C-alpha positions in Angstrom: 91.8 -40.5 14.1 89.4 -38.6 12.2 89.6 -34.7 12.1 86.9 -33.0 14.4 84.6 -30.6 12.7 82.5 -28.1 14.4 80.0 -25.4 13.6 79.6 -22.1 14.9 79.3 -18.3 14.2 82.0 -15.8 13.4 82.5 -13.3 16.0 85.8 -11.4 14.8 87.4 -10.9 11.4 89.6 -8.1 12.4 92.8 -10.0 12.0 94.6 -10.7 8.4 93.5 -14.3 7.6 92.0 -15.3 10.7 88.4 -15.5 12.0 87.4 -16.1 15.7 84.4 -18.6 15.7 82.0 -19.1 18.9 81.0 -22.8 19.1 78.2 -23.6 21.3 77.3 -27.2 22.4 74.2 -28.2 24.5 74.1 -31.2 27.0 71.8 -32.7 29.6 73.3 -32.0 33.0 74.1 -35.6 34.7 72.5 -35.0 38.0 70.1 -32.1 37.3 68.8 -33.4 33.8 68.7 -29.7 32.7 69.8 -28.7 29.3 73.1 -26.6 29.7 74.7 -24.5 27.0 78.5 -24.0 26.9 80.4 -22.1 24.4 84.1 -21.7 23.2 85.9 -19.6 21.0 88.4 -21.2 18.5 90.6 -19.1 16.1 90.6 -20.4 12.5 92.4 -19.7 9.3 90.7 -18.0 6.7 93.1 -17.6 3.7 90.9 -15.3 1.5 89.3 -13.3 4.2 85.9 -13.8 2.9 84.0 -14.6 6.0 82.6 -11.8 8.1 81.0 -11.4 11.4 77.7 -13.1 11.6 78.4 -16.0 9.3 77.8 -19.6 10.1 80.6 -21.6 9.3 82.0 -25.2 9.8 85.8 -25.4 11.0 88.3 -28.4 10.8 90.9 -29.4 12.8 94.4 -29.1 11.2 98.1 -28.9 12.2 99.1 -25.7 14.2 99.5 -22.7 11.9 100.3 -20.3 14.4 100.4 -20.1 18.3 96.7 -20.1 18.6 95.5 -21.3 15.4 94.7 -25.1 14.9 91.6 -25.1 12.8 90.8 -24.1 9.2 87.6 -23.0 7.6 86.0 -25.9 5.5 82.7 -24.1 4.3 80.0 -21.5 4.9 76.7 -23.1 6.0 
Protein backbone atom coordinates (compact mmCIF):
# COMPACT_ATOMS: atom_id res chain seq x y z
CA UNK A 1 0.00 0.00 0.00
CA UNK A 2 1.45 3.43 -0.93
CA UNK A 3 2.21 6.01 1.73
CA UNK A 4 -0.24 8.88 2.02
CA UNK A 5 1.04 12.38 1.26
CA UNK A 6 -0.85 15.40 2.61
CA UNK A 7 -0.36 19.13 2.17
CA UNK A 8 -0.91 21.68 4.89
CA UNK A 9 0.26 24.77 6.76
CA UNK A 10 2.66 24.75 9.72
CA UNK A 11 0.86 26.06 12.81
CA UNK A 12 3.53 25.38 15.47
CA UNK A 13 7.29 24.81 15.51
CA UNK A 14 7.95 25.16 19.24
CA UNK A 15 9.01 21.56 19.86
CA UNK A 16 12.46 20.24 18.96
CA UNK A 17 12.41 18.37 15.61
CA UNK A 18 8.60 18.49 15.50
CA UNK A 19 6.11 20.68 13.67
CA UNK A 20 2.33 20.75 13.81
CA UNK A 21 0.68 20.82 10.39
CA UNK A 22 -2.95 21.83 9.80
CA UNK A 23 -4.41 19.89 6.85
CA UNK A 24 -7.73 21.08 5.43
CA UNK A 25 -9.91 18.92 3.21
CA UNK A 26 -12.99 19.97 1.27
CA UNK A 27 -15.82 17.71 0.19
CA UNK A 28 -19.41 17.95 -0.87
CA UNK A 29 -21.96 16.98 1.79
CA UNK A 30 -23.81 13.86 0.60
CA UNK A 31 -27.29 15.14 1.44
CA UNK A 32 -27.07 18.94 1.41
CA UNK A 33 -24.68 19.14 -1.59
CA UNK A 34 -22.86 21.96 0.18
CA UNK A 35 -19.06 22.22 0.23
CA UNK A 36 -17.82 21.41 3.72
CA UNK A 37 -14.35 22.28 5.09
CA UNK A 38 -12.82 19.96 7.68
CA UNK A 39 -9.38 20.35 9.17
CA UNK A 40 -7.11 18.14 11.23
CA UNK A 41 -3.73 18.66 12.86
CA UNK A 42 -0.83 16.25 12.38
CA UNK A 43 2.51 16.22 14.17
CA UNK A 44 5.40 15.69 11.77
CA UNK A 45 9.13 15.04 12.15
CA UNK A 46 11.35 17.94 11.07
CA UNK A 47 14.95 16.77 11.65
CA UNK A 48 16.71 20.06 10.82
CA UNK A 49 14.15 22.44 12.42
CA UNK A 50 14.01 24.40 9.17
CA UNK A 51 10.25 24.91 8.82
CA UNK A 52 8.57 27.88 10.49
CA UNK A 53 4.97 28.90 11.23
CA UNK A 54 3.08 29.77 8.05
CA UNK A 55 5.11 27.54 5.69
CA UNK A 56 3.18 25.26 3.35
CA UNK A 57 4.60 21.73 3.51
CA UNK A 58 3.94 18.20 2.29
CA UNK A 59 4.03 15.42 4.88
CA UNK A 60 4.34 11.68 4.28
CA UNK A 61 3.19 8.75 6.38
CA UNK A 62 5.95 6.80 8.12
CA UNK A 63 6.60 4.33 10.92
CA UNK A 64 5.90 5.71 14.41
CA UNK A 65 8.68 8.03 15.61
CA UNK A 66 7.11 8.82 18.99
CA UNK A 67 3.76 8.53 20.75
CA UNK A 68 2.13 11.15 18.50
CA UNK A 69 4.44 11.42 15.46
CA UNK A 70 3.63 9.21 12.45
CA UNK A 71 4.50 11.68 9.68
CA UNK A 72 7.68 13.18 8.22
CA UNK A 73 8.11 16.37 6.21
CA UNK A 74 8.84 15.65 2.54
CA UNK A 75 9.28 19.10 1.01
CA UNK A 76 8.20 22.71 1.29
CA UNK A 77 5.67 23.76 -1.34
